C-alpha positions in Angstrom: -14.5 -18.2 31.6 -15.2 -14.8 30.0 -11.6 -13.6 30.7 -10.1 -16.7 29.2 -12.3 -16.4 26.2 -11.2 -12.8 25.7 -7.5 -13.7 26.0 -8.0 -16.5 23.5 -9.6 -14.1 21.0 -6.8 -11.5 21.5 -4.2 -14.3 20.9 -6.0 -15.5 17.8 -6.3 -12.0 16.5 -2.6 -11.5 17.1 -1.4 -14.6 15.4 -3.8 -14.2 12.5 -2.5 -10.7 11.8 1.2 -11.6 11.8 3.3 -10.4 8.9 4.8 -13.3 7.0 8.5 -13.9 7.6 10.4 -14.2 4.4 12.6 -17.3 4.8 15.3 -17.2 2.1 19.0 -18.0 2.2 21.5 -15.2 2.4 21.4 -13.7 -1.1 24.5 -11.7 -2.1 22.7 -10.9 -5.4 20.1 -9.0 -3.4 22.9 -7.0 -1.7 24.2 -6.1 -5.1 20.8 -4.8 -5.9 21.1 -2.5 -2.9 24.6 -1.4 -4.0 23.0 -0.3 -7.3 21.8 2.7 -5.4 25.5 3.7 -4.8 26.2 3.9 -8.5 25.1 7.5 -9.0 27.8 8.6 -6.5 30.6 6.5 -8.1 32.2 9.7 -9.6 32.2 11.9 -6.5 31.4 10.8 -2.9 32.4 7.2 -3.3 35.9 7.7 -4.7 36.6 10.5 -2.3 35.5 8.3 0.6 37.6 5.4 -0.7 40.6 7.8 -1.1 40.5 8.8 2.5 40.2 5.1 3.5 43.4 4.3 1.5 45.3 7.2 3.1 44.1 6.3 6.6 44.9 2.6 6.1 48.3 3.3 4.7 49.2 5.5 7.7 47.9 2.9 10.2 50.1 0.2 8.5 53.2 2.4 8.5 53.2 3.6 12.1 53.8 0.2 13.8 56.9 -0.4 11.6 58.2 3.1 12.5 57.6 2.5 16.2 58.9 -1.1 16.4 61.6 -1.7 13.8 63.0 1.9 13.4 62.4 3.5 16.8 63.2 0.5 19.0 65.7 -1.5 17.0 67.5 1.4 15.4 67.0 4.7 17.1 66.9 3.5 20.8 69.1 0.4 20.8 71.7 2.2 18.6 71.2 5.5 20.5 70.7 7.5 17.4 69.2 10.7 18.8 68.8 12.5 15.5 66.9 9.5 14.0 64.7 9.4 17.2 63.8 13.1 16.9 63.0 12.7 13.2 60.8 9.7 13.9 58.9 11.6 16.6 58.1 14.4 14.1 57.2 11.9 11.3 54.9 9.8 13.6 53.3 13.0 15.0 52.7 14.4 11.5 51.2 11.1 10.4 48.8 11.1 13.3 47.7 14.7 12.4 47.2 13.7 8.8 45.2 10.7 9.9 42.9 12.8 12.0 42.1 15.2 9.1 41.6 12.3 6.7 39.3 10.5 9.1 37.2 13.6 9.7 36.8 14.0 5.9 36.0 10.3 5.6 33.2 10.4 8.2 31.8 13.5 6.5 31.8 12.1 3.0 30.6 8.6 4.0 27.7 10.1 5.9 26.7 12.2 2.9 27.0 9.1 0.7 24.8 7.0 3.1 22.1 9.7 3.5 21.9 10.3 -0.3 21.5 6.5 -0.9 18.8 6.3 1.8 17.0 9.3 0.3 17.1 7.8 -3.2 15.9 4.3 -2.0 13.0 5.8 0.0 12.0 8.0 -2.9 12.1 5.0 -5.3 10.0 2.9 -3.0 7.4 5.6 -2.3 7.1 6.4 -6.0 6.8 2.7 -6.8 4.1 2.1 -4.2 2.1 5.0 -5.6 2.1 3.3 -9.0 0.7 0.0 -7.7 -2.9 -1.1 -8.3 -5.7 -0.8 -5.8 -5.6 -4.6 -5.2 -2.1 -4.1 -3.6 -3.6 -1.8 -1.0 -6.7 -4.0 -0.5 -4.3 -6.8 0.7 -2.1 -4.7 3.0 -2.6 -2.3 6.0 -1.4 1.2 5.9 0.8 0.5 8.9 2.6 -2.4 7.1 3.4 -0.2 4.1 4.6 2.6 6.4 7.0 0.2 8.1 8.6 -0.7 4.8 9.1 2.9 3.7 10.3 4.2 7.0 11.7 1.6 9.5 13.0 -0.9 7.0 14.9 1.7 5.0 16.1 3.4 8.2 17.6 0.1 9.3 19.8 0.2 6.1 21.2 3.6 7.1 24.2 2.4 9.1 25.0 -0.1 6.3 25.2 2.6 3.7 26.7 5.3 6.0 29.7 3.2 7.0 29.2 -0.4 6.2 30.0 -0.4 2.5 33.2 1.6 2.8 34.2 -0.2 6.0 33.9 -3.5 4.2 36.5 -2.4 1.6 38.6 -0.9 4.4 38.6 -4.0 6.5 39.4 -6.3 3.7 42.2 -4.1 2.6 43.5 -3.8 6.2 43.1 -7.5 6.8 45.0 -8.7 3.8 47.7 -6.0 4.1 48.2 -6.9 7.8 48.4 -10.7 7.0 51.1 -9.9 4.4 53.1 -7.8 6.9 52.7 -10.4 9.6 54.1 -13.1 7.4 56.9 -10.7 6.3 57.8 -10.0 10.0 57.7 -13.6 11.1 56.1 -16.5 9.2 56.3 -19.0 12.1 54.6 -16.8 14.6 51.9 -15.9 12.1 51.1 -19.5 11.2 50.9 -20.4 15.0 48.3 -17.7 15.6 46.2 -18.4 12.4 45.5 -22.0 13.6 42.5 -20.8 15.6 40.7 -19.0 12.7 38.9 -22.0 11.1 37.3 -22.7 14.5 36.0 -19.1 14.7 34.8 -19.2 11.1 32.9 -22.5 11.7 31.1 -21.2 14.8 30.1 -17.8 13.2 28.8 -19.5 10.0 26.4 -21.7 12.0 24.8 -18.6 13.6 24.1 -16.5 10.5 20.8 -18.0 9.4 19.4 -17.9 12.9 20.4 -14.2 13.3 18.9 -13.2 9.9 15.6 -14.9 10.7 15.5 -13.3 14.1 15.8 -9.8 12.5 13.1 -10.8 10.0 10.8 -11.6 12.9 11.6 -8.2 14.6 10.7 -6.4 11.4 7.5 -8.4 11.1 6.3 -7.6 14.6 7.2 -3.9 14.2 5.1 -3.9 11.0 2.2 -5.3 13.0 2.6 -2.7 15.8 2.5 0.2 13.2 -0.6 -1.3 11.6 -2.3 -1.5 15.0 -1.3 2.0 16.0 -2.6 3.3 12.7 -5.9 1.5 13.2 -6.2 2.6 16.8 -5.7 6.3 16.1 -8.1 6.4 13.1 -10.7 4.2 14.8 -10.5 5.8 18.3 -14.1 7.0 18.2 -15.4 3.5 17.4 -13.2 2.1 20.2 -14.5 4.5 22.7 -18.1 4.2 21.5 -18.0 0.4 22.2 -15.8 0.8 25.3 -13.2 -1.5 23.8 -10.2 0.4 25.2 -9.2 -2.5 27.4 -9.3 -5.1 24.6 -7.3 -2.7 22.4 -4.8 -2.2 25.1 -4.4 -5.9 25.7 -3.8 -6.5 22.0 -1.2 -3.8 21.9 0.4 -5.2 25.1 0.7 -8.6 23.4 2.3 -7.0 20.3 4.6 -4.9 22.4 5.7 -7.8 24.6 6.3 -10.0 21.6 8.4 -7.2 20.0 10.5 -7.0 23.2 11.1 -10.8 23.3 12.1 -10.9 19.6 14.4 -7.9 20.1 16.0 -9.7 23.1 16.5 -12.9 21.1 17.9 -11.1 18.0 20.3 -9.0 20.2 21.4 -12.0 22.2 22.3 -13.9 19.0 24.0 -10.8 17.6 26.0 -10.4 20.9 27.6 -13.8 20.4 29.9 -12.4 17.7 31.7 -9.9 19.9 32.8 -12.3 22.6 33.7 -14.9 20.0 36.2 -12.6 18.3 37.5 -11.4 21.7 38.0 -15.0 22.9 39.9 -15.7 19.6 41.9 -12.5 20.1 42.8 -13.6 23.7 44.0 -17.0 22.5 46.0 -15.4 19.8 47.6 -13.0 22.3 48.6 -15.9 24.6 50.2 -17.6 21.6 52.0 -14.4 20.7 53.4 -13.9 24.2 54.4 -17.6 24.7 55.7 -18.4 21.2 57.0 -14.9 20.6 59.1 -15.0 23.8 60.6 -18.3 22.6 61.5 -16.8 19.2 63.1 -13.7 20.8 65.1 -15.9 23.2 66.3 -18.0 20.2 67.3 -14.9 18.3 64.7 -15.6 15.5 62.9 -12.3 16.3 64.1 -8.9 17.6 62.4 -6.9 20.3 61.3 -4.3 17.7 59.8 -6.9 15.4 58.0 -8.4 18.4 56.5 -5.0 19.3 55.5 -4.3 15.7 54.0 -7.8 15.5 51.9 -7.1 18.6 50.7 -3.9 17.0 49.8 -5.6 13.7 48.2 -8.5 15.6 45.8 -5.9 17.1 45.1 -4.6 13.7 44.5 -8.1 12.4 41.7 -8.8 15.0 40.2 -5.4 14.6 38.9 -5.9 11.0 37.8 -9.4 11.9 35.8 -8.0 14.8 34.4 -5.3 12.6 33.6 -7.7 9.8 31.6 -9.8 12.3 29.7 -6.6 13.3 29.4 -5.7 9.6 28.0 -9.2 8.9 25.4 -8.5 11.6 24.6 -5.3 9.8 24.3 -7.3 6.5 21.9 -9.7 8.2 19.8 -6.8 9.5 20.0 -5.2 6.0 19.1 -8.5 4.4 16.0 -8.8 6.6 14.9 -5.3 5.7 16.0 -5.4 2.0 13.9 -8.6 1.5 10.9 -6.7 2.7 11.7 -3.6 0.6 12.4 -5.6 -2.5 9.2 -7.6 -1.9 7.3 -4.3 -2.5 9.7 -3.1 -5.3 9.1 -6.5 -7.1 5.4 -6.0 -7.0 4.0 -5.0 -10.4 0.7 -3.2 -11.1 -2.1 -5.5 -12.0 -3.5 -2.7 -14.0 -0.7 -2.3 -16.6 0.0 0.4 -19.1 -0.3 -0.6 -22.7 3.0 -1.0 -24.7 2.0 2.0 -26.8 -0.7 3.7 -24.9 -3.1 6.1 -26.7 -2.9 9.6 -25.3 -6.3 11.3 -25.5 -5.8 15.0 -24.7 -9.6 15.4 -24.5 -12.3 12.8 -24.3 -16.0 13.2 -25.1 -17.1 10.9 -22.3 -18.9 8.1 -24.1 -18.8 4.9 -22.0 -19.6 1.3 -23.1 -19.6 -2.0 -21.2 -19.6 -5.1 -23.4 -20.3 -8.4 -21.5 -18.1 -7.3 -18.6 -17.3 -9.7 -15.8 -15.2 -8.9 -12.7 -14.3 -10.6 -9.5 -12.3 -9.1 -6.6 -11.3 -12.5 -5.1 -11.8 -15.1 -7.9 -14.6 -16.7 -5.8 -17.6 -14.4 -6.3 -18.4 -12.3 -9.4 -19.1 -8.7 -8.6 -20.2 -8.2 -12.2 -21.5 -10.9 -14.5 -21.9 -10.3 -18.2 -22.9 -6.6 -17.8 -23.6 -4.6 -21.0 -24.8 -1.0 -21.3 -23.8 2.3 -22.9 -23.7 5.9 -21.7 -23.7 8.7 -24.2 -21.3 11.7 -23.9 -22.9 14.3 -21.6 -25.5 11.8 -20.1 -26.1 11.5 -16.4 -26.7 7.9 -15.5 -27.6 6.6 -12.0 -26.7 3.2 -10.7 -29.0 1.8 -8.0 -29.3 -1.5 -6.2 -28.7 -3.1 -2.9 -25.3 -3.2 -1.3 -23.0 -5.6 -3.2 -24.9 -5.3 -6.4 -21.9 -4.0 -8.4 -22.4 -0.2 -8.5 -19.0 0.8 -7.1 -17.3 -1.9 -9.2 -18.6 -0.2 -12.3 -17.2 3.1 -11.1 -13.8 1.4 -10.3 -13.6 -0.1 -13.8 -14.4 3.2 -15.5 -11.5 4.8 -13.6 -9.4 1.8 -14.3 -8.6 1.1 -10.7 -9.2 -2.5 -11.7 -9.4 -4.3 -15.1 -12.3 -6.4 -16.1 -11.8 -10.2 -15.8 -13.7 -10.6 -19.1 -15.3 -8.4 -21.6 -14.4 -4.8 -22.7 -14.8 -1.4 -21.2 -14.7 1.4 -23.8 -14.2 5.2 -23.6 -15.1 7.0 -26.8 -15.0 3.7 -28.7 -11.5 2.8 -27.5 -10.8 -0.1 -25.2 -9.9 1.4 -21.8 -6.8 -0.9 -21.8 -5.4 0.9 -24.8 -5.5 4.4 -23.2 -2.8 6.0 -21.2 -3.8 5.6 -17.5 -2.6 9.1 -16.6 -4.5 10.8 -19.5 -7.6 8.8 -18.7 -7.7 9.5 -15.0 -6.8 13.2 -15.5 -10.2 13.5 -17.2 -12.2 11.7 -14.5 -13.1 13.0 -11.1 -14.5 10.8 -8.3 -16.3 11.9 -5.2 -16.6 9.2 -2.6 -18.9 8.9 0.4 -15.8 8.7 2.8 -14.0 12.0 2.1 -10.3 12.3 2.7 -9.1 15.8 3.7 -5.3 16.4 3.7 -3.4 18.4 6.2 -3.2 22.0 4.9 -5.5 24.9 4.2 -9.0 24.7 2.8 -7.7 26.4 -0.4 -5.0 23.7 -0.8 -7.4 20.9 -0.3 -9.8 22.1 -3.0 -6.8 22.9 -5.3 -5.7 19.3 -5.0 -8.0 18.5 -7.9 -6.1 21.1 -10.1 -2.8 22.4 -8.8 -2.6 25.1 -11.4 -6.0 26.6 -10.6 -6.1 30.3 -9.4 -7.6 31.4 -6.1 -10.6 32.7 -8.0 -11.1 29.4 -9.7 -11.0 27.6 -6.3 -13.6 30.1 -4.9 -15.8 29.7 -7.9 -15.8 25.9 -7.5 -16.6 26.2 -3.8 -19.5 28.6 -4.5 -20.9 26.3 -7.2 -21.4 23.5 -4.7 -22.5 25.7 -1.8 -19.3 25.3 0.2 -18.4 29.0 0.1 -21.1 29.9 2.7 -19.4 27.8 5.5 -15.8 28.5 4.4 -16.2 32.3 4.7 -17.5 31.9 8.3 -14.2 30.1 9.3 -11.6 32.2 11.2 -9.2 32.4 8.2 -11.7 31.6 5.4 -10.1 29.7 2.6 -6.7 29.9 4.4 -8.0 28.0 7.5 -5.7 25.1 8.4 -7.3 21.7 8.7 -5.6 18.6 10.1 -5.5 15.2 8.4 -9.0 13.9 7.7 -10.4 17.3 8.5 -11.8 16.4 11.9 -12.6 20.1 12.7 -15.2 20.1 9.9 -18.5 18.4 9.9 -19.1 15.3 7.7 -21.3 17.4 5.3 -18.6 20.2 5.1 -15.9 17.7 4.3 -18.1 16.2 1.6 -18.7 19.7 0.0 -14.9 20.3 -0.1 -14.4 17.0 -1.8 -17.2 17.9 -4.3 -15.5 21.3 -5.0 -12.2 19.6 -5.4 -13.6 17.2 -8.1 -15.4 20.0 -10.0 -12.3 22.2 -10.0 -10.5 19.4 -12.0 -13.0 20.1 -14.8 -13.5 16.4 -15.6 -15.2 15.0 -18.7 -16.5 12.2 -16.6 -17.7 12.8 -13.1 -18.4 9.8 -10.7 -20.4 10.5 -7.6 -20.2 7.4 -5.3 -22.8 8.0 -2.6 -21.5 11.6 -2.7 -24.6 13.1 -1.1 -25.2 10.5 1.5 -23.7 12.5 4.3 -25.2 15.9 3.3 -28.4 17.3 4.9 -31.5 17.9 2.8 -31.0 21.7 2.6 -27.4 21.4 1.3 -28.5 18.6 -1.1 -31.0 20.9 -2.7 -28.2 23.5 -3.3 -26.0 20.8 -4.9 -28.8 19.6 -7.1 -29.3 23.2 -8.3 -25.5 23.5 -9.0 -25.4 20.2 -10.7 -27.8 21.3 -13.4 -25.3 23.8 -14.6 -22.0 22.0 -13.7 -22.9 18.7 -15.4 -23.6 20.3 -18.8 -21.2 18.8 -21.3 -20.0 16.2 -18.8 -20.8 12.5 -18.5 -21.9 11.7 -14.9 -22.3 8.4 -13.1 -24.2 8.7 -9.9 -24.4 6.0 -7.3 -27.0 6.6 -4.6 -29.2 4.8 -2.1 -31.2 8.0 -1.6 -33.3 7.7 -4.7 -34.7 11.2 -4.5 -31.3 12.5 -5.7 -31.4 10.6 -9.1 -34.9 11.5 -10.4 -33.4 13.9 -13.0 -30.9 11.3 -14.3 -31.1 10.6 -18.1 -30.9 6.9 -17.4 -31.2 4.7 -14.3 -29.6 1.3 -14.3 -30.9 -1.1 -11.6 -28.3 -3.8 -10.5 -28.6 -6.9 -8.4 -25.7 -9.3 -7.6 -23.7 -8.2 -10.7 -26.6 -8.4 -13.1 -28.6 -5.5 -14.8 -32.3 -5.9 -14.0 -33.8 -2.7 -15.5 -32.7 0.4 -17.5 -34.6 3.6 -18.3 -35.4 7.0 -16.8 -37.4 7.5 -13.6 -40.8 7.9 -15.3 -40.3 4.8 -17.5 -39.2 2.6 -14.7 -42.0 3.8 -12.4 -44.6 3.1 -15.1 -43.1 -0.4 -15.5 -43.7 -1.1 -11.8 -40.7 -3.4 -11.6 -37.8 -3.6 -9.2 -37.0 0.1 -9.3 -40.7 0.9 -8.5 -40.4 -1.4 -5.5 -37.2 0.3 -4.3 -38.8 3.8 -4.5 -42.0 2.7 -2.7 -40.0 0.9 0.0 -37.9 4.0 0.6 -41.0 6.3 0.8 -42.6 4.0 3.3 -39.4 4.0 5.4 -39.4 7.8 5.3 -43.0 7.9 6.3 -44.2 9.5 3.1 -46.7 6.7 2.4 
């Protein structure tokens, strides 16, 4: 019973977490959007590639005529040795030129394809970075990673060879049809009879193939998300001994990925045999009807041989166009997912004519501000308060009271649903987002450390800072003492998330990073929660100097850290209950007084 229940939970989790398959008809307009990325190369790589295609195609179309009509019908049958030798040298020379041209074609086409992939990936990554926090709230890191890496990689073959081959094959196909009709119209019409049948069958498959590749991309997105979660949450997994459940879930994803790949490949594989079967029928018609025409004197041996060559050329582009169509279907499946992200627009939008404030004072006002993350429950409900420039204000309250939401609105990671947030008397919506955020630093409880050196991680807050400035910021927050004890000091390499450092050390680095940015507004969101008491005392001493001239918003559950704040705002379920400094609120013996007493009792002080 337990085993069945576990399997049911895994299955429910799997289906619940499926990426949505985008079911849209084949959209050539979307393919034109992809081709927009080829435009920058329309004056160099694209025409060079197309020129090599024209030369190569012309040579291929010329050689069968030289072999059939001239070599067989004239040089050999008429026993013209001089013409035969000339034709041998001409045909050999054409093959050599074709080899050189094809080598250049492959080189230039690959350069074109790689440049387009580079531009598309850069555009997508840049666009994703510009999106609002709500976008990332609704998607896993693995899902985003798949779009930027796997989905764009799947377009590589399309751009590397597909675009040029499409032009080549259409050119070769129509030129071959013209030559076939020129050689023998009756034989050509007899062979063309089977084309409508092939077209009807292939058309009926295309939607199924596109949806199959959509499903493959969807499950790959899920696998990446799960891998990302598994690696980042490995400690939690091992702590609760959930390795088996995690493995079972991955096995379900992996198996579904295998099955969807098999189905998509199986449908894809139908095109090859379909073209080969049509080619075989065409060849039978050629041999049977061609022999009749030769016997009746309506076709020479040379024309028959040339016709056989051209017939092979005729089926070749049709076969490749079938494969290219498969590439287009795969590309469509990926491009739909890519353009889904590119069509996303930031919810937090830049004003039409944003106000650039080179330096702000740091005065903050909230006027009847309301905000909701999900349109069902208000995180803030009619909140009004003001913070003077240079003031240190603490926000306290139970989890979910709206403290972090206020910090998010000040940084303009979200916009208020109703009401106005002002900085220095200006509505925050009127200000340039970049100029605003460049003057605000945020230190979170969960610190992110990037791969690189300690020096590079601190300098992330101000890339132009000197080594001396970095060290000064580290000393100011008490981080210098542990950094200098590391093997390479400030040049010690740390991996992603800084796992070689303790939680407190990572927090100190984050604090130094924020201070190095020299912000006018400093937001500390539970920034001292993971720091021991001794380190906290050092930071409190440093803050007295470092916060001079800056507006600071402190969010803390540890109330001992906010005693010195100029103002304390007590929140509960999105409402402000009390405002004032520590002494005023304690004397009032209201909600804040109760929070302080409760915390002292918990610590055993009372």
